VOBA-1610 file (N, C-alpha, C; in pm, whole numbers, padded with zeros to 5 digits, always signed):
BEGIN
Met+00755+04963-00451Met+00717+04892-00328Met+00831+04800-00287Lys+00872+04813-00162Lys+00982+04730-00112Lys+00929+04597-00063Leu+00985+04488-00114Leu+00941+04354-00074Leu+01002+04319+00060Gln+00920+04256+00144Gln+00966+04214+00275Gln+01039+04080+00264Thr+01142+04064+00344Thr+01213+03937+00346Thr+01126+03831+00413Ala+01101+03722+00343Ala+01017+03615+00398Ala+01098+03531+00496Asp+01030+03484+00599Asp+01093+03391+00692Asp+01113+03257+00623Val+01233+03205+00634Val+01261+03074+00575Val+01208+02966+00669Pro+01121+02878+00621Pro+01065+02774+00710Pro+01175+02686+00768Ser+01158+02647+00891Ser+01253+02557+00954Ser+01235+02416+00900Pro+01342+02339+00893Pro+01326+02199+00847Pro+01252+02116+00950Leu+01215+01996+00912Leu+01152+01905+01007Leu+01246+01882+01125Pro+01192+01858+01244Pro+01276+01848+01364Pro+01379+01735+01359His+01352+01630+01282His+01450+01523+01267His+01427+01453+01134Arg+01525+01376+01091Arg+01511+01304+00965Arg+01397+01203+00976Gln+01326+01187+00865Gln+01206+01105+00863Gln+01227+00978+00781Phe+01130+00886+00791Phe+01135+00760+00717Phe+01020+00749+00617Ala+00956+00862+00586Ala+00842+00858+00495Ala+00885+00825+00352Ser+00992+00889+00307Ser+01036+00869+00169Ser+01178+00917+00153Asp+01251+00855+00062Asp+01384+00905+00029Asp+01375+01035-00050Asn+01254+01075-00090Asn+01235+01208-00149Asn+01250+01318-00044Tyr+01237+01284+00083Tyr+01248+01385+00189Tyr+01391+01433+00207Ala+01487+01350+00172Ala+01628+01382+00197Ala+01676+01495+00107Gly+01782+01561+00151Gly+01841+01668+00072Gly+01930+01615-00039Ile+02022+01699-00082Ile+02111+01667-00193Ile+02242+01611-00137Thr+02294+01508-00197Thr+02421+01451-00152Thr+02535+01551-00172Pro+02639+01542-00092Pro+02752+01635-00109Pro+02811+01632-00250Glu+02820+01514-00308Glu+02880+01501-00442Glu+02795+01573-00548Ala+02663+01555-00538Ala+02573+01622-00633Ala+02575+01773-00612Trp+02576+01814-00485Trp+02576+01957-00452Trp+02703+02026-00502Gln+02816+01960-00482Gln+02943+02019-00525Gln+02950+02029-00677Ala+02900+01927-00746Ala+02899+01932-00893Ala+02806+02042-00943Leu+02694+02058-00876Leu+02600+02163-00913Leu+02664+02300-00895Ala+02738+02318-00787Ala+02806+02445-00762Ala+02912+02472-00869Arg+02984+02367-00909Arg+03086+02385-01014Arg+03023+02422-01147Ala+02904+02367-01172Ala+02836+02397-01299Ala+02783+02540-01301Asn+02766+02599-01183Asn+02709+02733-01172Asn+02820+02838-01184Ser+02894+02830-01292Ser+03004+02922-01315Ser+03006+02962-01462Gly+02991+03090-01486Gly+02997+03140-01623Gly+02878+03099-01707His+02894+03115-01838His+02790+03081-01933His+02819+02944-01995Ala+02711+02879-02041Ala+02724+02750-02110Ala+02611+02740-02210Pro+02631+02668-02320Pro+02524+02651-02417Pro+02399+02590-02353Ala+02284+02620-02410Ala+02155+02577-02354Ala+02104+02449-02420Tyr+01998+02395-02362Tyr+01922+02282-02418Tyr+02005+02156-02440Gly+02106+02136-02356Gly+02181+02011-02362Gly+02305+02014-02446Asp+02341+02129-02501Asp+02462+02139-02582Asp+02583+02177-02499Asp+02572+02163-02367Asp+02681+02201-02277Asp+02769+02080-02246Ala+02886+02107-02190Ala+02983+02002-02160Ala+02935+01911-02048Trp+02863+01966-01950Trp+02816+01884-01839Trp+02723+01774-01887Thr+02633+01807-01980Thr+02540+01707-02032Thr+02615+01600-02112Thr+02715+01642-02187Thr+02795+01547-02263Thr+02869+01450-02170Val+02931+01504-02065Val+03005+01419-01972Val+02911+01324-01899Ala+02797+01376-01852Ala+02701+01292-01780Ala+02651+01178-01869Thr+02622+01210-01994Thr+02575+01107-02088Thr+02681+01000-02110Asp+02805+01041-02125Asp+02914+00945-02142Asp+02929+00857-02018Leu+02913+00917-01899Leu+02924+00840-01776Leu+02813+00735-01764Val+02694+00769-01810Val+02584+00672-01809Val+02616+00556-01902Arg+02671+00586-02018Arg+02710+00480-02112Arg+02820+00391-02053Gln+02913+00452-01982Gln+03016+00373-01916Gln+02955+00287-01805Met+02860+00343-01734Met+02794+00270-01625Met+02728+00142-01676Phe+02664+00151-01793Phe+02594+00034-01849Phe+02679-00044-01948Glu+02799+00005-01976Glu+02893-00065-02063Glu+02834-00095-02200Thr+02764+00004-02253Thr+02705-00012-02385Thr+02673+00124-02444Asp+02658+00129-02576Asp+02614+00252-02641Asp+02463+00262-02628Cys+02415+00368-02569Cys+02271+00386-02549Cys+02238+00533-02565Glu+02111+00560-02587Glu+02064+00699-02596Glu+02016+00742-02458Val+02056+00861-02416Val+02025+00908-02281Val+01956+01044-02290Phe+01842+01056-02220Phe+01767+01180-02219Phe+01737+01220-02074Phe+01750+01348-02045Phe+01724+01401-01911Phe+01581+01455-01904Thr+01511+01421-01798Thr+01378+01477-01773Thr+01377+01536-01631Phe+01272+01609-01599Phe+01266+01671-01468Phe+01229+01573-01358Asn+01149+01472-01390Asn+01101+01383-01284Asn+01069+01244-01338Gly+01037+01155-01243Gly+01011+01015-01278Gly+00882+00994-01351Thr+00781+01073-01321Thr+00653+01059-01392Thr+00674+01083-01541Ala+00748+01187-01574Ala+00776+01215-01715Ala+00862+01106-01776Ala+00964+01061-01703Ala+01052+00957-01756Ala+00972+00831-01789Asn+00889+00786-01696Asn+00808+00666-01720Asn+00710+00686-01834Ser+00636+00795-01828Ser+00526+00815-01922Ser+00576+00836-02064Leu+00681+00917-02079Leu+00733+00941-02213Leu+00804+00818-02268Ala+00870+00743-02180Ala+00933+00619-02224Ala+00829+00522-02280Leu+00719+00504-02205Leu+00613+00413-02250Leu+00547+00464-02377Ala+00529+00595-02386Ala+00468+00652-02506Ala+00553+00627-02630Ser+00685+00619-02611Ser+00774+00594-02724Ser+00773+00447-02766Met+00717+00361-02681Met+00722+00217-02705Met+00591+00161-02759Cys+00484+00240-02756Cys+00356+00185-02800Cys+00269+00291-02865Arg+00167+00245-02933Arg+00068+00332-02996Arg-00054+00342-02906Pro-00146+00435-02937Pro-00265+00452-02852Pro-00352+00327-02840Tyr-00348+00239-02938Tyr-00432+00119-02934Tyr-00359-00001-02872His-00238+00023-02819His-00164-00083-02753His-00192-00086-02603Ala-00134-00185-02536Ala-00150-00199-02391Ala-00014-00224-02327Val-00003-00178-02204Val+00117-00200-02122Val+00079-00293-02007Ile+00150-00404-01994Ile+00124-00497-01884Ile+00217-00462-01768Cys+00160-00452-01648Cys+00241-00418-01531Cys+00179-00480-01407His+00253-00480-01298His+00201-00530-01171His+00094-00434-01120Gln-00004-00487-01048Gln-00113-00404-01001Gln-00069-00296-00901Ser+00048-00314-00840Ser+00098-00212-00747Ser+00200-00119-00812Ala+00222-00133-00942Ala+00324-00053-01011Ala+00293+00096-00999His+00397+00175-00990His+00383+00319-00977His+00308+00380-01094Ile+00328+00327-01215Ile+00259+00380-01332Ile+00109+00359-01324Gln+00066+00264-01241Gln-00076+00238-01221Gln-00132+00317-01102Thr-00057+00323-00993Thr-00113+00375-00868Thr-00081+00522-00841Asp+00023+00577-00904Asp+00072+00709-00861Asp+00108+00805-00973Glu+00067+00779-01094Glu+00106+00868-01204Glu-00011+00950-01258Cys-00126+00945-01193Cys-00241+01028-01229Cys-00281+01012-01377Gly-00264+00890-01430Gly-00301+00864-01569Gly-00203+00917-01671Ala-00083+00960-01627Ala+00014+01018-01721Ala+00058+00920-01830Pro+00081+00792-01801Pro+00118+00701-01910Pro+00011+00693-02018Glu-00114+00687-01976Glu-00225+00683-02073Glu-00233+00815-02150Phe-00214+00925-02078Phe-00224+01057-02141Phe-00117+01076-02248Phe+00009+01053-02213Phe+00118+01080-02306Phe+00124+00978-02421Ser+00070+00860-02398Ser+00067+00761-02507Ser-00055+00778-02595Gly-00144+00869-02559Gly-00265+00891-02639Gly-00374+00792-02611Gly-00362+00716-02501Gly-00471+00626-02464Gly-00433+00480-02447Ala-00304+00448-02450Ala-00265+00308-02431Ala-00316+00258-02295Lys-00367+00136-02295Lys-00431+00080-02175Lys-00328+00010-02087Leu-00346+00020-01955Leu-00265-00057-01861Leu-00340-00184-01824Ile-00276-00298-01844Ile-00333-00428-01806Ile-00258-00475-01682Leu-00332-00501-01576Leu-00271-00531-01447Leu-00264-00681-01421Val-00151-00723-01367Val-00134-00862-01324Val-00086-00862-01179Asp-00097-00975-01115Asp-00057-00987-00975Asp+00078-01057-00968Gly+00122-01081-00848Gly+00248-01149-00824Gly+00294-01119-00684Arg+00362-01213-00621Arg+00405-01198-00483Arg+00510-01087-00468Asn+00499-01015-00357Asn+00599-00916-00317Asn+00626-00811-00425Gly+00522-00775-00497Gly+00534-00668-00595Gly+00592-00707-00729Lys+00623-00836-00748Lys+00684-00881-00873Lys+00578-00940-00966Val+00594-00916-01093Val+00504-00971-01194Val+00517-01123-01197Asp+00406-01191-01179Asp+00405-01337-01188Asp+00415-01377-01336Ile+00510-01463-01367Ile+00537-01494-01507Ile+00420-01567-01573Ala+00350-01652-01498Ala+00234-01723-01556Ala+00121-01626-01586Glu+00095-01534-01493Glu-00009-01434-01517Glu+00029-01342-01633Phe+00157-01311-01642Phe+00204-01227-01752Phe+00180-01294-01886Glu+00213-01424-01895Glu+00193-01494-02022Glu+00046-01504-02057Gln-00039-01525-01959Gln-00183-01528-01983Gln-00232-01394-02036Ala-00180-01285-01978Ala-00220-01152-02023Ala-00174-01125-02165Cys-00057-01176-02202Cys-00008-01161-02339Cys-00098-01234-02439Ala-00138-01354-02401Ala-00215-01439-02493Ala-00362-01400-02500Arg-00413-01337-02394Arg-00555-01306-02387Arg-00596-01213-02500Arg-00685-01259-02584Arg-00745-01182-02693Arg-00640-01123-02787Ala-00528-01193-02799Ala-00424-01149-02893Ala-00480-01152-03035Gly-00463-01044-03107Gly-00512-01033-03244Gly-00656-00990-03255Asp-00726-00981-03142Asp-00866-00940-03141Asp-00875-00789-03165Val-00940-00749-03271Val-00947-00608-03308Val-01025-00526-03205His-01104-00591-03122His-01184-00520-03022His-01108-00495-02892Phe-00985-00545-02882Phe-00913-00541-02754Phe-00777-00476-02774Ser-00736-00391-02680Ser-00602-00332-02687Ser-00497-00442-02687Gln-00403-00431-02779Gln-00303-00536-02795Gln-00180-00508-02709Ala-00139-00611-02635Ala-00023-00597-02546Ala+00102-00565-02629Arg+00172-00461-02585Arg+00290-00418-02659Arg+00412-00403-02571Val+00392-00375-02441Val+00503-00348-02350Val+00480-00419-02218Leu+00586-00474-02164Leu+00588-00518-02025Leu+00667-00414-01947Ser+00609-00361-01838Ser+00680-00267-01752Ser+00702-00331-01616Val+00827-00341-01575Val+00862-00395-01444Val+00927-00286-01361Thr+00912-00295-01231Thr+00968-00195-01140Thr+01083-00257-01062Gln+01198-00188-01066Gln+01321-00240-01005Gln+01390-00129-00927Ala+01388-00131-00794Ala+01324-00227-00706Ala+01173-00205-00706Thr+01097-00307-00661Thr+00952-00302-00669Thr+00893-00207-00567Glu+00761-00188-00578Glu+00691-00100-00484Glu+00683-00160-00344Leu+00723-00284-00328Leu+00729-00346-00196Leu+00873-00370-00150Gly+00967-00304-00218Gly+01105-00310-00175Gly+01177-00439-00204Thr+01129-00514-00302Thr+01196-00638-00342Thr+01265-00616-00477Val+01352-00710-00515Val+01427-00694-00639Val+01410-00816-00728Tyr+01411-00791-00857Tyr+01414-00898-00957Tyr+01559-00941-00979Ser+01584-01070-00976Ser+01717-01120-01011Ser+01734-01114-01162Ser+01856-01129-01208Ser+01881-01131-01353Ser+01809-01247-01419Asn+01801-01361-01351Asn+01730-01476-01408Asn+01580-01450-01420Glu+01523-01385-01320Glu+01380-01351-01326Glu+01351-01254-01440Leu+01437-01156-01457Leu+01417-01060-01566Leu+01434-01127-01702Ala+01532-01214-01713Ala+01554-01284-01840Ala+01434-01371-01876Ala+01375-01436-01775Ala+01258-01521-01800Ala+01139-01439-01845Leu+01116-01325-01781Leu+01006-01237-01823Leu+01031-01182-01963Ser+01155-01145-01992Ser+01188-01092-02124Ser+01170-01196-02233Ala+01198-01321-02200Ala+01181-01429-02299Ala+01034-01442-02338Val+00946-01434-02240Val+00802-01438-02270Val+00762-01317-02352Ala+00814-01200-02313Ala+00782-01078-02387Ala+00823-01091-02534Arg+00940-01143-02558Arg+00988-01157-02697Arg+00900-01256-02776Arg+00856-01360-02707Arg+00771-01459-02773Arg+00644-01396-02826Tyr+00595-01297-02753Tyr+00471-01229-02793Tyr+00499-01092-02856Gln+00624-01068-02891Gln+00666-00945-02960Gln+00639-00820-02877Leu+00664-00830-02749Leu+00653-00715-02659Leu+00790-00656-02632Lys+00793-00527-02606Lys+00913-00459-02559Lys+00911-00457-02406Val+01027-00434-02345Val+01037-00436-02199Val+01085-00300-02148His+01006-00243-02058His+01040-00117-01993His+01067-00144-01845Met+01163-00075-01789Met+01192-00087-01647Met+01178+00049-01579Asp+01091+00054-01479Asp+01080+00172-01394Asp+01188+00158-01287Gly+01294+00235-01302Gly+01409+00224-01211Gly+01422+00342-01118Ala+01311+00382-01056Ala+01318+00493-00960Ala+01420+00464-00851Arg+01428+00336-00810Arg+01528+00295-00711Arg+01617+00185-00771Phe+01651+00202-00897Phe+01735+00105-00966Phe+01871+00090-00898Ala+01927+00201-00854Ala+02060+00196-00790Ala+02057+00109-00666Asn+01950+00117-00587Asn+01938+00033-00468Asn+01934-00114-00505Ala+01870-00146-00618Ala+01863-00284-00664Ala+02000-00335-00707Val+02077-00250-00777Val+02212-00288-00818Val+02297-00323-00696Ala+02287-00237-00593Ala+02365-00261-00472Ala+02320-00387-00400Ala+02188-00408-00394Ala+02135-00525-00324Ala+02177-00655-00391Leu+02176-00657-00523Leu+02211-00778-00598Leu+02361-00793-00617Asn+02435-00683-00596Asn+02580-00684-00616Asn+02616-00729-00757Val+02551-00665-00855Val+02575-00696-00995Val+02611-00569-01069Ala+02660-00585-01190Ala+02683-00470-01277Ala+02548-00423-01331Pro+02529-00293-01351Pro+02402-00243-01404Pro+02356-00312-01532Lys+02451-00350-01617Lys+02414-00416-01742Lys+02347-00552-01718Asp+02381-00616-01606Asp+02333-00751-01580Asp+02184-00757-01549Ile+02125-00643-01513Ile+01980-00642-01486Ile+01909-00541-01576Thr+01972-00511-01690Thr+01906-00424-01789Thr+01917-00488-01928Trp+02002-00433-02012Trp+02002-00475-02151Trp+02045-00620-02170Lys+02129-00674-02082Lys+02171-00813-02097Lys+02057-00911-02066Thr+01955-00864-01995Thr+01840-00951-01965Thr+01717-00913-02047Gly+01735-00826-02146Gly+01626-00797-02237Gly+01551-00668-02215Val+01598-00583-02126Val+01532-00454-02104Val+01565-00361-02220Asp+01460-00301-02278Asp+01478-00211-02393Asp+01494-00065-02352Val+01418-00025-02251Val+01420+00114-02207Val+01415+00117-02054Leu+01498+00203-01994Leu+01503+00218-01849Leu+01472+00361-01810Ser+01382+00379-01715Ser+01363+00508-01649Ser+01452+00506-01525Leu+01558+00584-01527Leu+01659+00576-01422Leu+01641+00691-01323Gly+01613+00657-01198Gly+01583+00757-01098Gly+01706+00826-01043Gly+01699+00958-01033Gly+01805+01035-00971Gly+01760+01106-00844Thr+01633+01145-00841Thr+01584+01223-00727Thr+01593+01145-00597Lys+01545+01020-00597Lys+01550+00938-00476Lys+01693+00897-00441Leu+01781+00909-00538Leu+01921+00876-00518Leu+01995+00985-00440Gly+01937+01105-00437Gly+02000+01214-00364Gly+02034+01334-00450Met+01963+01348-00562Met+01982+01464-00648Met+01866+01561-00626Pro+01884+01688-00663Pro+01777+01784-00641Pro+01657+01762-00732Val+01682+01722-00855Val+01577+01704-00953Val+01640+01632-01072Gly+01559+01558-01147Gly+01610+01502-01271Gly+01623+01351-01273Asp+01547+01287-01362Asp+01558+01144-01389Asp+01597+01126-01536Leu+01639+01007-01570Leu+01685+00980-01706Leu+01594+00879-01776Val+01590+00888-01908Val+01534+00782-01991Val+01651+00727-02073Val+01679+00600-02053Val+01794+00535-02118Val+01741+00432-02217Phe+01770+00453-02344Phe+01725+00363-02450Phe+01838+00268-02487Phe+01820+00142-02452Phe+01915+00039-02497Phe+01880-00003-02640Asp+01752-00003-02673Asp+01707-00020-02811Asp+01699+00120-02871Lys+01801+00161-02941Lys+01811+00299-02987Lys+01706+00334-03092Asn+01650+00233-03159Asn+01544+00260-03257Asn+01422+00322-03192Leu+01399+00290-03064Leu+01283+00345-02994Leu+01302+00492-02959Ala+01423+00542-02974Ala+01452+00680-02935Ala+01451+00777-03053Leu+01413+00729-03171Leu+01428+00810-03292Leu+01357+00945-03284Asp+01238+00949-03225Asp+01166+01077-03218Asp+01150+01126-03075Phe+01229+01070-02983Phe+01209+01102-02842Phe+01245+01247-02810Ala+01342+01302-02878Ala+01379+01442-02852Ala+01260+01534-02874His+01182+01507-02978His+01064+01590-03006His+00953+01562-02904Arg+00940+01437-02865Arg+00838+01402-02766Arg+00869+01472-02632Arg+00996+01471-02595Arg+01036+01537-02470Arg+01010+01687-02477Lys+01044+01750-02588Lys+01022+01894-02604Lys+00874+01928-02596Gln+00792+01852-02667Gln+00648+01879-02672Gln+00584+01867-02534Ser+00638+01781-02450Ser+00581+01759-02318Ser+00635+01854-02212Gly+00720+01948-02252Gly+00773+02045-02158Gly+00883+01992-02070Gln+00955+01890-02116Gln+01058+01827-02035Gln+01200+01856-02085Leu+01213+01945-02181Leu+01346+01983-02229Leu+01393+02104-02149Ala+01492+02084-02064Ala+01542+02193-01979Ala+01630+02287-02061Ser+01605+02416-02049Ser+01690+02512-02120Ser+01829+02515-02056Lys+01834+02519-01923Lys+01963+02514-01853Lys+01993+02369-01814Met+02014+02288-01915Met+02029+02144-01896Met+02147+02108-01807Arg+02249+02193-01802Arg+02367+02159-01723Arg+02332+02138-01575Phe+02223+02201-01529Phe+02188+02186-01388Phe+02110+02058-01360Leu+02060+01992-01464Leu+02008+01856-01449Leu+02121+01755-01461Ala+02218+01786-01548Ala+02324+01690-01577Ala+02435+01689-01473Ala+02469+01804-01418Ala+02585+01813-01328Ala+02575+01720-01206Pro+02459+01712-01139Pro+02452+01620-01025Pro+02481+01476-01063Trp+02444+01436-01185Trp+02476+01300-01230Trp+02626+01281-01242Val+02695+01384-01289Val+02841+01375-01298Val+02900+01355-01159Gly+02852+01434-01063Gly+02902+01422-00927Gly+02877+01285-00866Met+02762+01227-00897Met+02725+01099-00837Met+02790+00980-00907Leu+02807+00988-01038Leu+02859+00873-01113Leu+03011+00866-01108Gln+03077+00980-01104Gln+03223+00977-01093Gln+03262+00924-00955Gly+03346+00826-00953Gly+03389+00769-00826Gly+03285+00681-00761Glu+03176+00653-00831Glu+03069+00564-00782Glu+03013+00606-00647Ala+02995+00737-00630Ala+02931+00787-00508Ala+02790+00732-00494Trp+02724+00710-00606Trp+02586+00659-00602Trp+02578+00524-00534Leu+02677+00439-00559Leu+02676+00306-00496Leu+02701+00316-00345Lys+02791+00404-00307Lys+02820+00423-00165Lys+02694+00463-00090His+02618+00556-00144His+02500+00607-00075His+02386+00504-00069Val+02365+00431-00177Val+02254+00334-00173Val+02289+00213-00087Arg+02414+00177-00082Arg+02454+00068+00007Arg+02429+00107+00152His+02460+00231+00185His+02436+00281+00319His+02287+00274+00353Ala+02202+00322+00263Ala+02057+00320+00288Ala+02005+00178+00298Asn+02051+00091+00209Asn+02008-00049+00213Asn+02047-00116+00345Asp+02170-00092+00389Asp+02220-00156+00510Asp+02140-00113+00633Leu+02110+00015+00643Leu+02033+00062+00758Leu+01891+00009+00755Ala+01833-00004+00636Ala+01699-00061+00626Ala+01697-00206+00674Lys+01802-00280+00641Lys+01809-00419+00686Lys+01821-00427+00837Glu+01902-00338+00895Glu+01915-00335+01040Glu+01781-00302+01106Leu+01713-00203+01051Leu+01582-00165+01104Leu+01483-00280+01092Ser+01486-00348+00979Ser+01394-00459+00953Ser+01417-00574+01050Ile+01542-00608+01074Ile+01574-00720+01164Ile+01521-00693+01305Val+01544-00573+01354Val+01501-00541+01491Val+01350-00536+01501Leu+01286-00466+01409Leu+01140-00453+01416Leu+01070-00588+01402Ser+01123-00674+01316Ser+01058-00804+01293Ser+01065-00894+01416Gln+01154-00862+01510Gln+01168-00942+01631Gln+01080-00892+01746Ile+01009-00783+01723Ile+00921-00727+01826Ile+00784-00795+01815Asp+00738-00852+01922Asp+00606-00918+01924Asp+00498-00818+01883Gly+00412-00862+01791Gly+00303-00777+01746Gly+00330-00708+01615Leu+00454-00717+01566Leu+00490-00660+01436Leu+00520-00772+01338Gln+00489-00749+01211Gln+00508-00854+01111Gln+00552-00792+00978Leu+00663-00841+00924Leu+00708-00795+00793Leu+00608-00833+00685Leu+00580-00741+00595Leu+00487-00766+00485Leu+00559-00814+00360Ala+00689-00789+00352Ala+00770-00831+00237Ala+00914-00836+00280Pro+00996-00917+00214Pro+01138-00919+00249Pro+01200-00781+00232Thr+01292-00745+00319Thr+01362-00617+00307Thr+01488-00639+00224Glu+01483-00595+00099Glu+01595-00621+00008Glu+01666-00493-00035Val+01598-00380-00026Val+01665-00253-00057Val+01649-00158+00062Asn+01608-00036+00039Asn+01607+00064+00147Asn+01469+00089+00207Gly+01374-00001+00181Gly+01240+00014+00235Gly+01200-00103+00323Val+01140-00072+00438Val+01089-00174+00529Val+00937-00165+00530Phe+00872-00275+00496Phe+00725-00281+00493Phe+00681-00372+00607Ile+00609-00314+00703Ile+00579-00389+00824Ile+00438-00358+00872Lys+00372-00461+00922Lys+00237-00447+00975Lys+00244-00410+01122Met+00173-00301+01158Met+00172-00252+01296Met+00029-00235+01345Pro+00005-00249+01474Pro-00127-00217+01529Pro-00159-00070+01501Lys-00285-00042+01472Lys-00324+00096+01437Lys-00296+00193+01552Gly-00311+00144+01674Gly-00283+00230+01789Gly-00138+00273+01795Val-00047+00183+01758Val+00095+00215+01756Val+00125+00316+01645Ile+00064+00296+01531Ile+00083+00389+01419Ile+00045+00530+01461Gln-00068+00545+01527Gln-00112+00678+01570Gln-00019+00737+01674Lys+00026+00655+01768Lys+00116+00705+01871Lys+00250+00751+01812Leu+00298+00680+01713Leu+00422+00720+01647Leu+00403+00854+01575Arg+00289+00870+01513Arg+00262+00997+01446Arg+00247+01110+01548Asp+00189+01080+01660Asp+00177+01180+01766Asp+00315+01226+01815Arg+00414+01139+01801Arg+00550+01173+01843Arg+00631+01243+01732Gly+00564+01268+01621Gly+00629+01344+01514Gly+00686+01264+01400Trp+00665+01132+01402Trp+00716+01050+01291Trp+00620+01057+01173Ile+00678+01068+01054Ile+00600+01076+00931Ile+00633+00953+00846Phe+00530+00883+00802Phe+00549+00765+00717Phe+00418+00737+00646Tyr+00425+00649+00546Tyr+00307+00615+00467Tyr+00248+00481+00510Thr+00118+00470+00494Thr+00047+00344+00523Thr-00041+00310+00404Phe+00022+00287+00289Phe-00058+00260+00169Phe-00073+00111+00140Val-00018+00025+00226Val-00040-00119+00212Val-00145-00156+00317Gly-00271-00130+00284Gly-00375-00144+00384Gly-00363-00029+00484Asp-00448-00029+00588Asp-00442+00080+00685Asp-00351+00049+00802Asp-00290-00070+00803Asp-00195-00102+00909Asp-00061-00150+00854Gly-00039-00129+00725Gly+00089-00165+00663Gly+00174-00040+00648Val+00282-00032+00722Val+00367+00086+00726Val+00488+00068+00634Arg+00520+00176+00560Arg+00644+00177+00481Arg+00742+00271+00547Leu+00862+00222+00575Leu+00968+00301+00635Leu+01087+00303+00539Met+01120+00420+00486Met+01226+00432+00386Met+01351+00495+00447Cys+01465+00431+00423Cys+01593+00489+00461Cys+01650+00565+00340Ser+01721+00673+00368Ser+01777+00758+00265Ser+01929+00762+00275Trp+01991+00833+00182Trp+02137+00841+00182Trp+02189+00908+00310Asp+02106+00995+00371Asp+02153+01066+00490Asp+02096+01012+00620Thr+02024+00899+00614Thr+01976+00835+00737Thr+02096+00789+00820Thr+02087+00809+00950Thr+02196+00768+01038Thr+02152+00650+01125Arg+02250+00585+01184Arg+02218+00476+01277Arg+02143+00530+01399Glu+02172+00654+01436Glu+02102+00717+01547Glu+01954+00738+01513Asp+01925+00771+01386Asp+01786+00785+01342Asp+01712+00652+01357Val+01777+00546+01314Val+01717+00413+01322Val+01693+00375+01468Glu+01791+00398+01552Glu+01776+00362+01694Glu+01667+00445+01761Ser+01655+00570+01724Ser+01551+00657+01780Ser+01413+00607+01743Leu+01396+00568+01616Leu+01266+00515+01572Leu+01235+00385+01644Ile+01332+00296+01652Ile+01311+00167+01720Ile+01270+00189+01865Met+01335+00282+01933Met+01301+00310+02072Met+01156+00356+02085Asp+01115+00445+01994Asp+00977+00493+02000Asp+00877+00383+01966Val+00913+00296+01873Val+00824+00183+01840Val+00805+00094+01963Arg+00915+00062+02030Arg+00906-00023+02150Arg+00818+00044+02256Gln+00839+00172+02278Gln+00762+00242+02380Gln+00614+00249+02343Cys+00586+00275+02216Cys+00445+00282+02172Cys+00378+00146+02178Met+00452+00041+02148Met+00397-00095+02161Met+00363-00123+02307Ala+00453-00085+02398Ala+00428-00110+02541Ala+00308-00031+02590Leu+00295+00094+02547Leu+00181+00176+02588Leu+00050+00119+02535Thr+00053+00066+02412Thr-00069+00008+02354Thr-00110-00118+02428Glu-00011-00197+02469Glu-00042-00323+02542Glu-00100-00294+02679Thr-00049-00187+02745Thr-00100-00157+02880Thr-00241-00098+02876Asn-00272-00038+02760Asn-00408+00017+02745Asn-00507-00092+02707
//
């Protein structure tokens, strides 16, 4: 039977602001991937591309660390947390953390039942007083899951960033209560650019033990990392990764894009671009009567409150975005390939939709 050639779906009519996951692959990652697609190479991470990528990550953080490649962020977060605690332990995190709201129970599943304890805090950041209370609450009580890990998100789910001082303060409390510190770094690169610091300054130097380092949102096709600064926590991680189906046989195709992005610091160039456009978008939108910023714009996401009528009109014009901060809180994400023309086009439509809503 002869198979028919399928029609290739057309891309969306224009670049969107729904998520940096919508964007394609950066030129640097694509070119490295093409170079890796030549000849044969050893499987399961024994190839040269994986070795080079791992060395580049160690150079990036200026320390000896264990580096593991996974297919996605859910696996990176969940397996990292599972390596840090037992089933009877608890992970403290912000109530808006991705591990709580968007992982479908994967952290609990892979840890064998470790409980998530939620705390609040302004602009998506863990409040240090609430964190300390959660650590102390029923400590030593055999009837209660014992706090073992603090998980922070950098940048946060509201597009804000923790300073090195804030991270050091949280880590100090964690150490006092013998907790380990995990960082969900799906947009870690954007935070580095926003703070203009070295990656080490907001990770291991401030007490972070394990980092889930995002690559997909950075502009890679697939693949996030688990970086162990506390190497003792990585002793059985290779087996944990294999058992969970996260060990890629053709590992070079997960590793090569990292080589392309880390060499020459292409990753910083792209996140700075996305951050800068988000700030421009934020400044203009915040000056429009009837719109209100929900959180400071510090990385590549703009969180803004809009009238529901405007939200619908924008969607009618083909714009795609999320409204998960209430039903009138819009998230607009800039990506590595967002252009100034994209930003201006969205702003123009927002102004027009606001005017139409007012006349109605």
